TIRO-2110 file (N, C-alpha, C; in Angstrom, 1 decimal):
// TIRO-2110
17.2, 107.8, -14.7, N, 1, A
17.8, 106.5, -14.8, CA, 1, A
18.7, 106.3, -13.6, C, 1, A
18.6, 105.2, -12.9, N, 2, A
19.4, 104.8, -11.8, CA, 2, A
20.8, 104.6, -12.1, C, 2, A
21.7, 105.0, -11.2, N, 3, A
23.1, 104.7, -11.4, CA, 3, A
23.4, 103.3, -10.9, C, 3, A
24.4, 102.6, -11.5, N, 4, A
24.7, 101.2, -11.2, CA, 4, A
25.0, 101.1, -9.7, C, 4, A
25.7, 102.0, -9.1, N, 5, A
26.0, 101.9, -7.7, CA, 5, A
24.8, 102.0, -6.8, C, 5, A
23.7, 102.7, -7.2, N, 6, A
22.5, 102.8, -6.5, CA, 6, A
21.7, 101.5, -6.6, C, 6, A
21.7, 100.9, -7.8, N, 7, A
21.0, 99.6, -7.9, CA, 7, A
21.8, 98.5, -7.1, C, 7, A
23.1, 98.5, -7.2, N, 8, A
23.8, 97.6, -6.4, CA, 8, A
23.6, 97.7, -4.9, C, 8, A
23.6, 99.0, -4.4, N, 9, A
23.4, 99.2, -3.0, CA, 9, A
22.0, 98.7, -2.6, C, 9, A
21.0, 99.0, -3.4, N, 10, A
19.6, 98.5, -3.1, CA, 10, A
19.6, 97.0, -3.0, C, 10, A
20.2, 96.4, -4.1, N, 11, A
20.2, 94.9, -4.1, CA, 11, A
20.9, 94.3, -2.9, C, 11, A
22.1, 94.8, -2.6, N, 12, A
22.9, 94.3, -1.5, CA, 12, A
22.2, 94.6, -0.2, C, 12, A
21.6, 95.7, 0.0, N, 13, A
20.8, 96.0, 1.2, CA, 13, A
19.7, 94.9, 1.4, C, 13, A
19.0, 94.7, 0.3, N, 14, A
17.9, 93.7, 0.4, CA, 14, A
18.5, 92.3, 0.7, C, 14, A
19.6, 92.0, 0.1, N, 15, A
20.3, 90.7, 0.3, CA, 15, A
20.7, 90.6, 1.8, C, 15, A
21.2, 91.7, 2.4, N, 16, A
21.7, 91.7, 3.8, CA, 16, A
20.5, 91.4, 4.7, C, 16, A
19.4, 92.1, 4.4, N, 17, A
18.2, 91.9, 5.2, CA, 17, A
17.7, 90.4, 5.1, C, 17, A
17.7, 89.9, 3.9, N, 18, A
17.3, 88.5, 3.8, CA, 18, A
18.3, 87.5, 4.4, C, 18, A
19.6, 87.9, 4.4, N, 19, A
20.6, 87.1, 5.0, CA, 19, A
20.5, 87.1, 6.5, C, 19, A
20.2, 88.2, 7.1, N, 20, A
20.0, 88.3, 8.5, CA, 20, A
18.8, 87.5, 9.0, C, 20, A
17.7, 87.6, 8.2, N, 21, A
16.5, 86.8, 8.5, CA, 21, A
16.8, 85.3, 8.4, C, 21, A
17.5, 84.9, 7.4, N, 22, A
17.9, 83.5, 7.2, CA, 22, A
18.7, 83.0, 8.4, C, 22, A
19.8, 83.8, 8.8, N, 23, A
20.6, 83.4, 9.9, CA, 23, A
19.8, 83.2, 11.2, C, 23, A
18.8, 84.1, 11.4, N, 24, A
18.0, 84.1, 12.6, CA, 24, A
17.2, 82.8, 12.6, C, 24, A
16.6, 82.4, 11.4, N, 25, A
15.8, 81.2, 11.3, CA, 25, A
16.7, 80.0, 11.6, C, 25, A
17.9, 79.9, 11.0, N, 26, A
18.7, 78.8, 11.2, CA, 26, A
19.1, 78.7, 12.7, C, 26, A
19.5, 79.8, 13.3, N, 27, A
19.8, 79.8, 14.7, CA, 27, A
18.7, 79.3, 15.5, C, 27, A
17.5, 79.7, 15.3, N, 28, A
16.3, 79.3, 16.0, CA, 28, A
16.1, 77.8, 15.9, C, 28, A
16.3, 77.3, 14.6, N, 29, A
16.1, 75.8, 14.4, CA, 29, A
17.2, 75.0, 15.1, C, 29, A
18.4, 75.5, 15.1, N, 30, A
19.5, 74.8, 15.8, CA, 30, A
19.3, 74.7, 17.3, C, 30, A
18.8, 75.8, 17.9, N, 31, A
18.6, 75.8, 19.3, CA, 31, A
17.6, 76.9, 19.6, C, 31, A
16.4, 76.6, 20.0, N, 32, A
15.4, 77.6, 20.3, CA, 32, A
15.9, 78.7, 21.2, C, 32, A
15.6, 79.9, 20.8, N, 33, A
16.0, 81.1, 21.5, CA, 33, A
17.4, 81.6, 21.2, C, 33, A
18.2, 80.8, 20.4, N, 34, A
19.5, 81.2, 20.1, CA, 34, A
19.4, 82.3, 19.0, C, 34, A
20.3, 83.3, 19.2, N, 35, A
20.3, 84.5, 18.2, CA, 35, A
21.2, 84.3, 17.1, C, 35, A
21.0, 85.2, 16.1, N, 36, A
21.8, 85.2, 14.9, CA, 36, A
23.3, 85.3, 15.2, C, 36, A
23.7, 86.2, 16.1, N, 37, A
25.1, 86.4, 16.4, CA, 37, A
25.8, 85.2, 17.0, C, 37, A
25.1, 84.4, 17.8, N, 38, A
25.6, 83.1, 18.3, CA, 38, A
25.9, 82.2, 17.1, C, 38, A
25.1, 82.2, 16.1, N, 39, A
25.3, 81.4, 14.9, CA, 39, A
26.5, 81.9, 14.2, C, 39, A
26.7, 83.2, 14.1, N, 40, A
27.9, 83.7, 13.4, CA, 40, A
29.2, 83.2, 14.1, C, 40, A
29.1, 83.2, 15.5, N, 41, A
30.3, 82.6, 16.2, CA, 41, A
30.6, 81.2, 15.8, C, 41, A
29.5, 80.4, 15.7, N, 42, A
29.7, 79.0, 15.3, CA, 42, A
30.2, 78.9, 13.9, C, 42, A
29.8, 79.7, 13.0, N, 43, A
30.2, 79.7, 11.6, CA, 43, A
31.7, 80.1, 11.5, C, 43, A
32.1, 81.1, 12.3, N, 44, A
33.5, 81.5, 12.3, CA, 44, A
34.4, 80.3, 12.8, C, 44, A
34.0, 79.7, 13.9, N, 45, A
34.8, 78.6, 14.5, CA, 45, A
34.8, 77.4, 13.5, C, 45, A
33.7, 77.2, 12.8, N, 46, A
33.7, 76.1, 11.8, CA, 46, A
34.6, 76.4, 10.7, C, 46, A
34.7, 77.7, 10.3, N, 47, A
35.5, 78.0, 9.1, CA, 47, A
37.0, 78.0, 9.5, C, 47, A
37.4, 78.5, 10.7, N, 48, A
38.8, 78.7, 11.0, CA, 48, A
39.3, 77.7, 12.0, C, 48, A
38.5, 76.8, 12.5, N, 49, A
38.9, 75.9, 13.6, CA, 49, A
38.8, 76.5, 14.9, C, 49, A
39.3, 75.8, 16.0, N, 50, A
39.2, 76.4, 17.3, CA, 50, A
40.0, 77.7, 17.4, C, 50, A
39.3, 78.7, 18.0, N, 51, A
39.9, 80.0, 18.1, CA, 51, A
40.0, 80.5, 19.5, C, 51, A
41.0, 81.3, 19.8, N, 52, A
41.1, 81.9, 21.1, CA, 52, A
40.0, 82.9, 21.2, C, 52, A
39.5, 83.2, 22.4, N, 53, A
38.4, 84.1, 22.5, CA, 53, A
38.8, 85.5, 22.0, C, 53, A
40.1, 85.9, 22.3, N, 54, A
40.6, 87.1, 21.8, CA, 54, A
40.5, 87.3, 20.3, C, 54, A
40.8, 86.2, 19.6, N, 55, A
40.7, 86.2, 18.1, CA, 55, A
39.2, 86.3, 17.7, C, 55, A
38.3, 85.7, 18.4, N, 56, A
36.9, 85.8, 18.1, CA, 56, A
36.4, 87.3, 18.3, C, 56, A
36.9, 87.9, 19.4, N, 57, A
36.5, 89.3, 19.7, CA, 57, A
37.0, 90.2, 18.5, C, 57, A
38.2, 90.0, 18.1, N, 58, A
38.8, 90.8, 17.0, CA, 58, A
38.0, 90.5, 15.7, C, 58, A
37.7, 89.3, 15.3, N, 59, A
37.0, 89.0, 14.1, CA, 59, A
35.6, 89.5, 14.1, C, 59, A
34.9, 89.3, 15.2, N, 60, A
33.5, 89.8, 15.3, CA, 60, A
33.3, 91.2, 15.4, C, 60, A
34.4, 91.9, 15.9, N, 61, A
34.3, 93.3, 16.2, CA, 61, A
33.2, 93.7, 17.2, C, 61, A
33.1, 92.8, 18.2, N, 62, A
32.1, 93.0, 19.2, CA, 62, A
32.8, 93.3, 20.6, C, 62, A
32.2, 93.9, 21.5, N, 63, A
32.8, 94.1, 22.8, CA, 63, A
33.2, 92.7, 23.4, C, 63, A
34.3, 92.7, 24.2, N, 64, A
34.7, 91.4, 24.8, CA, 64, A
33.6, 90.8, 25.6, C, 64, A
32.9, 91.6, 26.4, N, 65, A
31.9, 91.0, 27.3, CA, 65, A
30.8, 90.4, 26.5, C, 65, A
30.4, 91.0, 25.4, N, 66, A
29.3, 90.4, 24.5, CA, 66, A
29.8, 89.1, 23.9, C, 66, A
31.0, 89.1, 23.4, N, 67, A
31.5, 87.9, 22.8, CA, 67, A
31.6, 86.7, 23.8, C, 67, A
32.1, 87.0, 25.0, N, 68, A
32.1, 86.0, 26.0, CA, 68, A
30.8, 85.5, 26.4, C, 68, A
29.8, 86.4, 26.4, N, 69, A
28.4, 86.0, 26.7, CA, 69, A
27.9, 85.1, 25.6, C, 69, A
28.2, 85.4, 24.4, N, 70, A
27.8, 84.5, 23.3, CA, 70, A
28.4, 83.1, 23.4, C, 70, A
29.7, 83.1, 23.7, N, 71, A
30.4, 81.8, 23.9, CA, 71, A
29.8, 81.1, 25.1, C, 71, A
29.6, 81.7, 26.2, N, 72, A
29.0, 81.1, 27.3, CA, 72, A
27.7, 80.5, 27.0, C, 72, A
26.8, 81.2, 26.2, N, 73, A
25.5, 80.7, 25.8, CA, 73, A
25.7, 79.4, 24.9, C, 73, A
26.6, 79.5, 24.0, N, 74, A
26.9, 78.3, 23.1, CA, 74, A
27.4, 77.1, 23.9, C, 74, A
28.2, 77.3, 24.9, N, 75, A
28.7, 76.2, 25.7, CA, 75, A
27.5, 75.6, 26.5, C, 75, A
26.7, 76.5, 27.1, N, 76, A
25.5, 76.0, 27.8, CA, 76, A
24.6, 75.2, 26.9, C, 76, A
24.4, 75.6, 25.7, N, 77, A
23.6, 74.9, 24.7, CA, 77, A
24.2, 73.6, 24.2, C, 77, A
25.4, 73.4, 24.5, N, 78, A
26.1, 72.2, 24.0, CA, 78, A
26.6, 72.3, 22.6, C, 78, A
26.8, 73.5, 22.1, N, 79, A
27.2, 73.7, 20.7, CA, 79, A
28.7, 74.1, 20.6, C, 79, A
29.3, 74.6, 21.7, N, 80, A
30.7, 75.0, 21.7, CA, 80, A
31.3, 74.5, 23.0, C, 80, A
32.6, 74.3, 23.0, N, 81, A
33.3, 73.9, 24.2, CA, 81, A
34.6, 74.7, 24.3, C, 81, A
34.9, 75.1, 25.5, N, 82, A
36.2, 75.7, 25.7, CA, 82, A
37.2, 74.7, 26.1, C, 82, A
38.4, 74.8, 25.5, N, 83, A
39.5, 73.8, 25.7, CA, 83, A
40.7, 74.6, 26.0, C, 83, A
41.7, 73.9, 26.5, N, 84, A
43.0, 74.5, 26.7, CA, 84, A
43.3, 74.8, 28.1, C, 84, A
42.3, 74.6, 29.0, N, 85, A
42.6, 74.8, 30.4, CA, 85, A
43.0, 76.2, 30.7, C, 85, A
44.3, 76.5, 30.8, N, 86, A
44.8, 77.8, 31.1, CA, 86, A
44.7, 78.7, 29.8, C, 86, A
45.0, 80.0, 30.0, N, 87, A
45.0, 80.9, 28.9, CA, 87, A
46.1, 80.5, 27.9, C, 87, A
45.9, 80.6, 26.6, N, 88, A
44.7, 81.1, 26.0, CA, 88, A
43.7, 80.0, 25.9, C, 88, A
42.5, 80.3, 26.3, N, 89, A
41.3, 79.4, 26.2, CA, 89, A
40.9, 79.4, 24.7, C, 89, A
40.7, 78.2, 24.2, N, 90, A
40.2, 78.0, 22.8, CA, 90, A
38.7, 77.7, 22.8, C, 90, A
38.0, 78.2, 21.8, N, 91, A
36.6, 77.9, 21.6, CA, 91, A
36.5, 77.0, 20.4, C, 91, A
35.9, 75.8, 20.6, N, 92, A
35.7, 74.8, 19.5, CA, 92, A
34.3, 74.4, 19.4, C, 92, A
34.0, 73.7, 18.3, N, 93, A
32.6, 73.2, 18.1, CA, 93, A
32.5, 71.8, 18.7, C, 93, A
31.3, 71.5, 19.2, N, 94, A
30.9, 70.2, 19.6, CA, 94, A
30.5, 69.4, 18.3, C, 94, A
30.5, 68.1, 18.5, N, 95, A
30.0, 67.2, 17.3, CA, 95, A
28.6, 67.6, 16.9, C, 95, A
27.8, 67.9, 17.9, N, 96, A
26.4, 68.2, 17.7, CA, 96, A
26.4, 69.5, 16.8, C, 96, A
27.2, 70.5, 17.1, N, 97, A
27.2, 71.7, 16.4, CA, 97, A
27.7, 71.5, 14.9, C, 97, A
28.7, 70.6, 14.8, N, 98, A
29.2, 70.3, 13.5, CA, 98, A
28.1, 69.7, 12.6, C, 98, A
27.4, 68.8, 13.2, N, 99, A
26.3, 68.1, 12.4, CA, 99, A
25.2, 69.1, 12.0, C, 99, A
24.8, 70.0, 12.9, N, 100, A
23.8, 71.0, 12.6, CA, 100, A
24.3, 72.0, 11.6, C, 100, A
25.6, 72.4, 11.6, N, 101, A
26.1, 73.3, 10.6, CA, 101, A
26.2, 72.6, 9.2, C, 101, A
26.5, 71.3, 9.2, N, 102, A
26.5, 70.6, 7.9, CA, 102, A
25.1, 70.5, 7.4, C, 102, A
24.1, 70.3, 8.2, N, 103, A
22.7, 70.3, 7.7, CA, 103, A
22.3, 71.6, 7.2, C, 103, A
22.7, 72.7, 7.9, N, 104, A
22.4, 74.0, 7.4, CA, 104, A
23.1, 74.3, 6.1, C, 104, A
24.3, 73.9, 5.9, N, 105, A
25.1, 74.1, 4.7, CA, 105, A
24.4, 73.4, 3.5, C, 105, A
23.9, 72.2, 3.8, N, 106, A
23.2, 71.4, 2.7, CA, 106, A
21.9, 72.2, 2.3, C, 106, A
21.2, 72.7, 3.3, N, 107, A
20.0, 73.5, 3.0, CA, 107, A
20.3, 74.8, 2.2, C, 107, A
21.4, 75.4, 2.6, N, 108, A
21.8, 76.7, 2.0, CA, 108, A
22.2, 76.4, 0.5, C, 108, A
22.9, 75.3, 0.3, N, 109, A
23.2, 75.0, -1.1, CA, 109, A
22.0, 74.8, -2.0, C, 109, A
21.0, 74.1, -1.4, N, 110, A
19.7, 73.9, -2.1, CA, 110, A
19.0, 75.2, -2.4, C, 110, A
19.0, 76.1, -1.4, N, 111, A
18.4, 77.4, -1.6, CA, 111, A
19.1, 78.2, -2.7, C, 111, A
20.4, 78.1, -2.7, N, 112, A
21.2, 78.8, -3.7, CA, 112, A
20.9, 78.3, -5.1, C, 112, A
20.9, 76.9, -5.2, N, 113, A
20.5, 76.3, -6.5, CA, 113, A
19.1, 76.7, -7.0, C, 113, A
18.2, 76.8, -6.0, N, 114, A
16.8, 77.2, -6.4, CA, 114, A
16.9, 78.6, -6.9, C, 114, A
17.6, 79.5, -6.3, N, 115, A
17.7, 80.9, -6.7, CA, 115, A
18.4, 81.1, -8.1, C, 115, A
19.2, 80.1, -8.4, N, 116, A
20.0, 80.2, -9.7, CA, 116, A
19.3, 79.4, -10.8, C, 116, A
18.1, 78.9, -10.5, N, 117, A
17.5, 78.0, -11.4, CA, 117, A
17.3, 78.6, -12.8, C, 117, A
17.0, 79.9, -12.9, N, 118, A
16.7, 80.5, -14.2, CA, 118, A
18.0, 81.0, -14.8, C, 118, A
19.2, 80.8, -14.2, N, 119, A
20.4, 81.3, -14.8, CA, 119, A
21.0, 80.2, -15.7, C, 119, A
21.6, 80.6, -16.8, N, 120, A
22.3, 79.7, -17.6, CA, 120, A
23.6, 79.3, -16.9, C, 120, A
24.3, 78.2, -17.3, N, 121, A
25.5, 77.9, -16.7, CA, 121, A
26.5, 79.0, -16.9, C, 121, A
26.6, 79.6, -18.0, N, 122, A
27.5, 80.8, -18.2, CA, 122, A
27.2, 81.9, -17.2, C, 122, A
25.9, 82.2, -17.0, N, 123, A
25.6, 83.3, -16.1, CA, 123, A
26.0, 82.9, -14.7, C, 123, A
25.8, 81.6, -14.3, N, 124, A
26.2, 81.2, -13.0, CA, 124, A
27.7, 81.4, -12.8, C, 124, A
28.5, 81.0, -13.8, N, 125, A
30.0, 81.1, -13.7, CA, 125, A
30.4, 82.6, -13.6, C, 125, A
29.8, 83.4, -14.4, N, 126, A
30.1, 84.9, -14.4, CA, 126, A
29.7, 85.5, -13.0, C, 126, A
28.5, 85.1, -12.6, N, 127, A
28.1, 85.6, -11.3, CA, 127, A
29.1, 85.2, -10.1, C, 127, A
29.5, 84.0, -10.1, N, 128, A
30.4, 83.5, -9.1, CA, 128, A
31.7, 84.3, -9.2, C, 128, A
32.3, 84.5, -10.4, N, 129, A
33.5, 85.2, -10.5, CA, 129, A
33.4, 86.7, -10.1, C, 129, A
32.3, 87.3, -10.5, N, 130, A
32.1, 88.7, -10.2, CA, 130, A
31.9, 88.9, -8.7, C, 130, A
31.1, 88.1, -8.1, N, 131, A
30.8, 88.2, -6.7, CA, 131, A
32.1, 88.0, -5.8, C, 131, A
32.9, 87.0, -6.2, N, 132, A
34.1, 86.8, -5.5, CA, 132, A
35.0, 88.0, -5.6, C, 132, A
35.1, 88.6, -6.8, N, 133, A
35.9, 89.8, -7.0, CA, 133, A
35.3, 90.9, -6.2, C, 133, A
34.0, 91.1, -6.2, N, 134, A
33.4, 92.2, -5.5, CA, 134, A
33.6, 92.2, -4.0, C, 134, A
33.6, 91.1, -3.4, N, 135, A
33.8, 91.0, -2.0, CA, 135, A
35.2, 91.0, -1.6, C, 135, A
36.1, 91.0, -2.6, N, 136, A
37.6, 91.1, -2.4, CA, 136, A
38.1, 90.0, -1.5, C, 136, A
37.6, 88.8, -1.9, N, 137, A
38.2, 87.6, -1.2, CA, 137, A
39.0, 86.9, -2.2, C, 137, A
40.3, 87.1, -2.2, N, 138, A
41.2, 86.5, -3.1, CA, 138, A
41.1, 85.0, -3.2, C, 138, A
40.8, 84.3, -2.0, N, 139, A
40.7, 82.9, -2.1, CA, 139, A
39.5, 82.4, -2.9, C, 139, A
38.4, 83.2, -2.9, N, 140, A
37.2, 82.9, -3.7, CA, 140, A
37.5, 83.2, -5.1, C, 140, A
38.2, 84.3, -5.4, N, 141, A
38.5, 84.6, -6.8, CA, 141, A
39.3, 83.5, -7.4, C, 141, A
40.3, 83.0, -6.7, N, 142, A
41.2, 81.9, -7.2, CA, 142, A
40.3, 80.7, -7.5, C, 142, A
39.5, 80.3, -6.5, N, 143, A
38.6, 79.1, -6.7, CA, 143, A
37.6, 79.3, -7.8, C, 143, A
37.1, 80.6, -8.0, N, 144, A
36.2, 80.8, -9.1, CA, 144, A
36.9, 80.7, -10.5, C, 144, A
38.2, 80.9, -10.5, N, 145, A
38.9, 80.7, -11.8, CA, 145, A
39.0, 79.3, -12.2, C, 145, A
38.8, 78.4, -11.2, N, 146, A
38.8, 77.0, -11.5, CA, 146, A
37.5, 76.5, -12.2, C, 146, A
36.5, 77.4, -12.2, N, 147, A
35.2, 77.1, -12.9, CA, 147, A
35.5, 76.8, -14.3, C, 147, A
34.7, 76.0, -15.0, N, 148, A
34.9, 75.7, -16.4, CA, 148, A
35.0, 77.0, -17.2, C, 148, A
35.9, 77.1, -18.1, N, 149, A
36.1, 78.3, -19.0, CA, 149, A
35.4, 78.1, -20.3, C, 149, A
34.7, 79.1, -20.8, N, 150, A
34.1, 79.0, -22.1, CA, 150, A
35.1, 79.5, -23.1, C, 150, A
35.1, 78.8, -24.3, N, 151, A
36.1, 79.1, -25.3, CA, 151, A
35.7, 80.0, -26.4, C, 151, A
END
């Protein structure tokens, strides 16, 4: 009999593989030839607002040169812009990037709803709470507590 941590590891590993493939497809649709890591930069900037390159480097845990190369590529593609003139230089999204990320979010929501189609409402609520707790994101746990409670 499998241990629960082995089953979770296998499921999460598969989910990570599927997630990487999904990000690569979205990146390619946004701008042909763009890689998954460049999309991750856009997602970070979208989530946190304009960021200093140093903050991006710290968040992504990538070498500074690689992060700067990713930002340079995004600027060339018209998806990111550097602002602030002198140091610290901020990296922000262009309107085009915002629109593409909104389209991707709509698609992602649809895919999630499709995946949850066979779940009951109660199972969806439980899954959301447990996943938020599992990834140790207090902000998600608090928001998941706002889900309707069963009495």
